[in-house]
C-alpha positions as a Markdown table, in Angstrom:
| # | Residue | x | y | z |
|---|---|---|---|---|
| 1 | Met | 7.5 | -7.3 | -10.2 |
| 2 | Gln | 10.7 | -7.9 | -8.4 |
| 3 | Gly | 11.4 | -6.0 | -5.1 |
| 4 | Glu | 14.7 | -5.4 | -3.3 |
| 5 | Leu | 15.7 | -6.9 | -0.1 |
| 6 | Lys | 16.0 | -4.7 | 3.0 |
| 7 | Glu | 19.3 | -3.0 | 3.1 |
| 8 | Glu | 19.6 | -3.3 | 6.9 |
| 9 | Thr | 19.5 | -7.1 | 6.8 |
| 10 | Thr | 22.6 | -9.4 | 6.6 |
| 11 | Val | 22.4 | -12.1 | 4.0 |
| 12 | Pro | 23.1 | -15.5 | 5.6 |
| 13 | Arg | 26.0 | -17.6 | 4.4 |
| 14 | Gln | 23.8 | -20.3 | 2.9 |
| 15 | Ile | 20.1 | -20.6 | 2.2 |
| 16 | Leu | 18.3 | -23.8 | 1.1 |
| 17 | Val | 15.1 | -23.5 | -0.9 |
| 18 | Thr | 13.0 | -26.7 | -1.0 |
| 19 | Gly | 10.9 | -27.0 | -4.1 |
| 20 | Gly | 13.4 | -24.6 | -5.7 |
| 21 | Thr | 12.3 | -25.5 | -9.2 |
| 22 | Gly | 8.6 | -24.9 | -8.7 |
| 23 | Leu | 6.5 | -21.8 | -9.4 |
| 24 | Leu | 7.3 | -20.0 | -6.1 |
| 25 | Gly | 10.6 | -21.6 | -5.3 |
| 26 | Arg | 12.4 | -20.7 | -8.5 |
| 27 | Gln | 11.4 | -17.0 | -8.0 |
| 28 | Val | 12.6 | -17.1 | -4.4 |
| 29 | Val | 15.9 | -18.6 | -5.6 |
| 30 | Gly | 16.3 | -15.7 | -8.2 |
| 31 | Arg | 15.7 | -13.0 | -5.5 |
| 32 | Leu | 18.2 | -14.5 | -3.1 |
| 33 | Val | 20.9 | -15.0 | -5.8 |
| 34 | Asp | 20.4 | -11.4 | -6.9 |
| 35 | Ala | 20.9 | -10.4 | -3.2 |
| 36 | Gly | 24.2 | -12.2 | -3.0 |
| 37 | Ala | 23.1 | -15.1 | -0.9 |
| 38 | Gln | 24.7 | -18.5 | -1.4 |
| 39 | Val | 21.7 | -20.5 | -2.4 |
| 40 | Arg | 21.2 | -24.2 | -2.5 |
| 41 | Val | 18.3 | -25.5 | -4.5 |
| 42 | Met | 16.7 | -28.8 | -3.3 |
| 43 | Ser | 14.7 | -30.9 | -5.8 |
| 44 | Arg | 13.8 | -34.5 | -6.2 |
| 45 | Arg | 15.4 | -34.4 | -9.6 |
| 46 | Ala | 19.0 | -34.3 | -10.5 |
| 47 | Arg | 20.4 | -31.0 | -11.7 |
| 48 | Pro | 19.6 | -30.5 | -15.4 |
| 49 | Ala | 22.6 | -31.0 | -17.7 |
| 50 | Gly | 24.1 | -27.7 | -18.8 |
| 51 | Asp | 22.6 | -25.8 | -15.8 |
| 52 | Ser | 25.4 | -23.3 | -14.9 |
| 53 | Ser | 23.2 | -21.1 | -12.7 |
| 54 | Pro | 25.0 | -19.5 | -9.7 |
| 55 | Tyr | 23.6 | -21.8 | -7.0 |
| 56 | Ala | 24.3 | -25.2 | -5.5 |
| 57 | Trp | 22.1 | -28.2 | -6.0 |
| 58 | Ala | 20.9 | -30.9 | -3.6 |
| 59 | Thr | 18.9 | -33.9 | -4.8 |
| 60 | Ala | 16.7 | -35.0 | -2.0 |
| 61 | Asp | 13.2 | -36.5 | -1.5 |
| 62 | Leu | 11.1 | -35.2 | 1.4 |
| 63 | Arg | 8.7 | -38.1 | 1.0 |
| 64 | Ser | 11.3 | -40.8 | 1.6 |
| 65 | Gly | 13.8 | -38.7 | 3.5 |
| 66 | Ala | 16.6 | -39.6 | 1.1 |
| 67 | Gly | 19.3 | -36.9 | 0.9 |
| 68 | Val | 17.4 | -34.5 | 3.1 |
| 69 | Thr | 19.9 | -34.5 | 6.0 |
| 70 | Glu | 22.7 | -33.8 | 3.5 |
| 71 | Ala | 20.7 | -31.0 | 1.8 |
| 72 | Val | 20.1 | -29.0 | 5.0 |
| 73 | Ala | 23.7 | -29.5 | 6.4 |
| 74 | Gly | 25.4 | -26.3 | 7.1 |
| 75 | Val | 22.6 | -23.9 | 6.0 |
| 76 | Asp | 21.6 | -20.8 | 7.9 |
| 77 | Ala | 18.0 | -20.7 | 6.7 |
| 78 | Val | 15.5 | -23.0 | 4.9 |
| 79 | Val | 12.7 | -21.5 | 2.7 |
| 80 | His | 10.2 | -24.4 | 2.4 |
| 81 | Cys | 8.4 | -24.0 | -0.9 |
| 82 | Ala | 7.8 | -27.6 | -1.6 |
| 83 | Thr | 4.2 | -28.9 | -0.9 |
| 84 | Ala | 2.2 | -32.1 | -1.1 |
| 85 | Phe | -1.6 | -32.5 | -1.5 |
| 86 | Gly | -3.4 | -34.3 | 1.3 |
| 87 | Arg | -3.2 | -33.6 | 5.0 |
| 88 | Gln | -0.9 | -36.4 | 6.1 |
| 89 | Ala | 1.4 | -35.9 | 3.1 |
| 90 | Glu | 2.0 | -32.2 | 3.8 |
| 91 | Val | 2.6 | -32.9 | 7.5 |
| 92 | Gln | 5.0 | -35.7 | 6.7 |
| 93 | Leu | 7.1 | -33.5 | 4.4 |
| 94 | Val | 7.5 | -30.9 | 7.1 |
| 95 | Arg | 8.3 | -33.4 | 9.8 |
| 96 | Thr | 11.0 | -34.9 | 7.6 |
| 97 | Leu | 12.4 | -31.4 | 7.0 |
| 98 | Val | 12.2 | -30.4 | 10.7 |
| 99 | Asp | 13.9 | -33.6 | 11.9 |
| 100 | Ala | 16.8 | -33.2 | 9.4 |
| 101 | Ala | 17.1 | -29.5 | 10.2 |
| 102 | Gly | 17.3 | -30.3 | 13.9 |
| 103 | Arg | 20.1 | -32.8 | 13.3 |
| 104 | Gly | 22.0 | -30.3 | 11.1 |
| 105 | Gly | 22.0 | -27.4 | 13.6 |
| 106 | Ser | 19.3 | -24.8 | 14.1 |
| 107 | Pro | 18.6 | -23.0 | 10.8 |
| 108 | His | 15.8 | -20.4 | 10.4 |
| 109 | Leu | 12.9 | -22.4 | 8.9 |
| 110 | Leu | 10.4 | -20.4 | 6.8 |
| 111 | Tyr | 7.1 | -22.1 | 6.0 |
| 112 | Thr | 4.9 | -20.9 | 3.2 |
| 113 | Ser | 1.2 | -21.3 | 4.0 |
| 114 | Ile | -2.2 | -20.0 | 2.9 |
| 115 | Val | -4.5 | -17.4 | 4.3 |
| 116 | Gly | -7.5 | -19.2 | 5.9 |
| 117 | Val | -5.9 | -22.6 | 6.6 |
| 118 | Asp | -7.3 | -22.4 | 10.1 |
| 119 | Arg | -10.8 | -21.4 | 9.0 |
| 120 | Val | -11.5 | -23.2 | 5.7 |
| 121 | Pro | -12.1 | -27.0 | 6.2 |
| 122 | Leu | -10.6 | -28.0 | 2.9 |
| 123 | Pro | -8.4 | -31.1 | 3.3 |
| 124 | Tyr | -5.3 | -29.4 | 1.8 |
| 125 | Tyr | -5.8 | -26.4 | 4.1 |
| 126 | Lys | -6.1 | -28.7 | 7.1 |
| 127 | Gly | -2.7 | -30.2 | 6.1 |
| 128 | Lys | -1.1 | -26.8 | 5.8 |
| 129 | Phe | -2.5 | -25.8 | 9.2 |
| 130 | Ala | -1.2 | -29.0 | 10.8 |
| 131 | Ala | 2.2 | -28.4 | 9.2 |
| 132 | Glu | 2.3 | -24.9 | 10.6 |
| 133 | Gln | 1.9 | -26.3 | 14.0 |
| 134 | Val | 4.7 | -28.8 | 13.4 |
| 135 | Val | 7.0 | -25.9 | 12.5 |
| 136 | Gln | 5.9 | -23.8 | 15.5 |
| 137 | Gln | 6.4 | -26.7 | 17.9 |
| 138 | Ser | 9.7 | -27.7 | 16.4 |
| 139 | Gly | 12.0 | -25.7 | 18.6 |
| 140 | Leu | 13.7 | -24.3 | 15.6 |
| 141 | Pro | 13.8 | -20.5 | 14.9 |
| 142 | His | 11.0 | -20.1 | 12.4 |
| 143 | Thr | 8.8 | -17.8 | 10.4 |
| 144 | Val | 5.3 | -18.7 | 8.9 |
| 145 | Leu | 4.0 | -16.6 | 6.0 |
| 146 | Arg | 0.4 | -17.0 | 4.8 |
| 147 | Ala | -0.5 | -15.7 | 1.4 |
| 148 | Thr | -3.8 | -15.5 | -0.5 |
| 149 | Gln | -4.3 | -17.6 | -3.7 |
| 150 | Phe | -1.8 | -17.0 | -6.5 |
| 151 | His | -3.0 | -15.5 | -9.8 |
| 152 | Asp | -1.7 | -18.7 | -11.4 |
| 153 | Leu | -4.2 | -20.9 | -9.5 |
| 154 | Leu | -7.2 | -18.8 | -10.7 |
| 155 | Arg | -5.9 | -18.8 | -14.3 |
| 156 | Ala | -5.7 | -22.6 | -14.3 |
| 157 | Val | -9.2 | -22.9 | -12.7 |
| 158 | Phe | -10.7 | -20.6 | -15.3 |
| 159 | Ala | -8.9 | -22.2 | -18.2 |
| 160 | Ala | -10.3 | -25.6 | -17.2 |
| 161 | Ala | -13.8 | -24.1 | -16.7 |
| 162 | Ala | -13.7 | -22.4 | -20.1 |
| 163 | Arg | -13.3 | -25.7 | -22.0 |
| 164 | Val | -17.1 | -25.9 | -22.2 |
| 165 | Pro | -19.5 | -23.3 | -23.8 |
| 166 | Val | -21.1 | -22.4 | -20.4 |
| 167 | Met | -18.4 | -21.6 | -17.9 |
| 168 | Pro | -19.3 | -22.5 | -14.3 |
| 169 | Val | -17.9 | -20.1 | -11.7 |
| 170 | Pro | -18.5 | -20.1 | -8.0 |
| 171 | Gly | -20.2 | -17.0 | -6.6 |
| 172 | Ile | -17.4 | -16.2 | -4.1 |
| 173 | Arg | -14.6 | -13.6 | -3.9 |
| 174 | Phe | -10.9 | -14.0 | -4.2 |
| 175 | Gln | -7.9 | -11.8 | -3.5 |
| 176 | Pro | -5.3 | -13.2 | -5.9 |
| 177 | Val | -1.6 | -12.3 | -5.4 |
| 178 | Asp | 1.4 | -12.4 | -7.7 |
| 179 | Ala | 3.8 | -15.3 | -6.9 |
| 180 | Gly | 6.7 | -13.0 | -7.5 |
| 181 | Glu | 5.5 | -10.6 | -4.8 |
| 182 | Val | 5.3 | -13.5 | -2.4 |
| 183 | Ala | 8.8 | -14.5 | -3.4 |
| 184 | Asp | 9.9 | -10.9 | -2.6 |
| 185 | Arg | 8.5 | -11.2 | 0.9 |
| 186 | Leu | 10.0 | -14.6 | 1.5 |
| 187 | Ala | 13.4 | -13.6 | 0.3 |
| 188 | Ser | 13.3 | -10.6 | 2.7 |
| 189 | Leu | 12.2 | -12.7 | 5.6 |
| 190 | Ala | 14.9 | -15.3 | 4.8 |
| 191 | Val | 17.7 | -12.8 | 5.3 |
| 192 | Gly | 16.2 | -11.4 | 8.4 |
| 193 | Glu | 15.6 | -12.7 | 12.0 |
| 194 | Pro | 12.8 | -15.2 | 12.6 |
| 195 | Val | 9.5 | -13.5 | 13.4 |
| 196 | Gly | 7.2 | -16.5 | 14.2 |
| 197 | Arg | 3.9 | -15.6 | 12.4 |
| 198 | Ala | 4.7 | -13.0 | 9.8 |
| 199 | Pro | 2.0 | -10.6 | 8.6 |
| 200 | Asp | -0.2 | -12.2 | 5.9 |
| 201 | Ile | 0.3 | -11.1 | 2.3 |
| 202 | Gly | -2.6 | -10.6 | 0.0 |
| 203 | Gly | -3.3 | -9.3 | -3.5 |
| 204 | Pro | -4.3 | -5.7 | -4.2 |
| 205 | Glu | -8.0 | -6.4 | -4.8 |
| 206 | Val | -10.8 | -8.5 | -3.3 |
| 207 | Arg | -13.0 | -9.3 | -6.3 |
| 208 | Asp | -15.9 | -11.5 | -7.3 |
| 209 | Ala | -14.8 | -14.6 | -9.1 |
| 210 | Arg | -17.2 | -13.8 | -11.9 |
| 211 | Glu | -15.3 | -10.5 | -12.6 |
| 212 | Leu | -12.0 | -12.3 | -12.5 |
| 213 | Ala | -13.4 | -15.0 | -14.9 |
| 214 | Gly | -14.5 | -12.2 | -17.3 |
| 215 | Ala | -11.0 | -10.7 | -17.2 |
| 216 | Tyr | -9.6 | -14.1 | -18.1 |
| 217 | Leu | -12.0 | -14.5 | -21.0 |
| 218 | Arg | -11.2 | -11.1 | -22.4 |
| 219 | Ala | -7.5 | -11.6 | -22.1 |
| 220 | Ser | -7.7 | -15.1 | -23.8 |
| 221 | Gly | -10.0 | -13.9 | -26.5 |
| 222 | Arg | -12.6 | -16.5 | -25.6 |
| 223 | Arg | -16.4 | -16.0 | -25.6 |
| 224 | Arg | -18.2 | -18.0 | -23.0 |
| 225 | Arg | -21.4 | -17.6 | -20.9 |
| 226 | Ile | -20.5 | -17.4 | -17.2 |
| 227 | Leu | -22.8 | -19.5 | -15.1 |
| 228 | Pro | -22.7 | -18.5 | -11.4 |
| 229 | Ile | -22.9 | -21.5 | -9.1 |
| 230 | Arg | -23.4 | -21.9 | -5.4 |
| 231 | Leu | -21.9 | -25.0 | -3.8 |
| 232 | Pro | -23.0 | -26.6 | -0.6 |
| 233 | Gly | -21.0 | -27.6 | 2.4 |
| 234 | Lys | -18.8 | -26.1 | 5.2 |
| 235 | Thr | -15.9 | -25.4 | 2.9 |
| 236 | Phe | -17.8 | -23.2 | 0.6 |
| 237 | Arg | -19.7 | -21.5 | 3.4 |
| 238 | Ala | -16.2 | -20.5 | 4.7 |
| 239 | Tyr | -15.3 | -19.2 | 1.3 |
| 240 | His | -18.5 | -17.3 | 1.0 |
| 241 | Ala | -17.7 | -15.8 | 4.5 |
| 242 | Gly | -14.3 | -14.6 | 3.2 |
| 243 | Ala | -12.3 | -16.8 | 5.5 |
| 244 | His | -9.6 | -17.0 | 2.8 |
| 245 | Leu | -9.2 | -13.3 | 2.4 |
| 246 | Ala | -6.8 | -10.8 | 3.9 |
| 247 | Pro | -8.2 | -7.3 | 3.0 |
| 248 | Asp | -6.2 | -5.7 | 5.8 |
| 249 | His | -3.0 | -7.1 | 4.3 |
| 250 | Ala | -3.4 | -6.1 | 0.6 |
| 251 | Ala | 0.3 | -5.6 | 0.1 |
| 252 | Gly | 0.5 | -6.8 | -3.5 |
| 253 | Lys | 0.5 | -4.4 | -6.4 |
| 254 | Val | 0.1 | -6.7 | -9.4 |
| 255 | Thr | -3.6 | -7.0 | -10.4 |
| 256 | Phe | -5.1 | -10.1 | -12.1 |
| 257 | Glu | -5.2 | -8.1 | -15.3 |
| 258 | Asp | -1.5 | -7.1 | -15.0 |
| 259 | Tyr | -0.7 | -10.8 | -14.5 |
| 260 | Leu | -2.8 | -11.9 | -17.5 |
| 261 | Ala | -1.0 | -9.2 | -19.6 |
| 262 | Gly | 2.2 | -11.1 | -19.0 |
| 263 | Tyr | 1.2 | -14.0 | -21.2 |
| 264 | Ser | 1.9 | -14.0 | -24.9 |
| 265 | Asp | -0.6 | -16.8 | -25.3 |
| 266 | Leu | -3.0 | -17.8 | -22.6 |
| 267 | Arg | -3.7 | -21.0 | -24.4 |
| 268 | Gly | -0.2 | -22.3 | -23.6 |
| 269 | Gly | 2.4 | -19.5 | -24.1 |
| 270 | Ser | 5.2 | -18.5 | -21.9 |
| 271 | Tyr | 4.8 | -16.0 | -19.1 |
| 272 | Arg | 6.8 | -12.9 | -18.4 |
| 273 | Ala | 6.3 | -11.3 | -15.0 |
| 274 | Pro | 5.0 | -7.7 | -15.0 |
| 275 | Arg | 7.5 | -5.0 | -14.0 |
């Protein structure tokens, strides 16, 4: 589902999207191009041969810093969709980007985060929360957007769990959101003024993981027994308490079933976003 950017906003001259070839980044790029922005895609890889898409390309590596200063030069906004697993790795990416952006002017920096990073003690979440603080303390005009878990993440988790006859599923709730709807929000924020901490964005429904797993099994044509499991530790206590949910910000419209219906083959086929 692709939304339209706000009419009252003025599209900046140049917008850089880090991780512009990833799940979220490529959808942000598409929204911005459609809105008439001059988009620059940043990737660690060189531009594919024959790619004639209407955006510029910057080959840069946020881990080493190579090419990052050149990638951010002259841009009005940076939508940071790249990520790294591990607390220090995520923070280092953001610090490299912030340093380069500071040298290149004062672009609007948008950081994509996750609902619950300040409440769920998962190492990856701790890294995202620490990176938020780097952005907030950078002195750059900035916007931080937290989203709930993507439909794509749950589909991947259920696909892995369904490899065995008895499918283990944690007895917690999720509020999955469509990556395209998060891309809509990010694109709108990118062409607007910095807002600091933007309102969270969550999916349309808070549902038990077992229900969502059942929806996956039905859509994929698999027959599995679902085994509810309860895991120990602080992280899963936070999940059980709903620290990763945003029921007051259920802005998404695409349900998990809508998302699954976009697959021609859940065992490896291509995906078309629901309209």
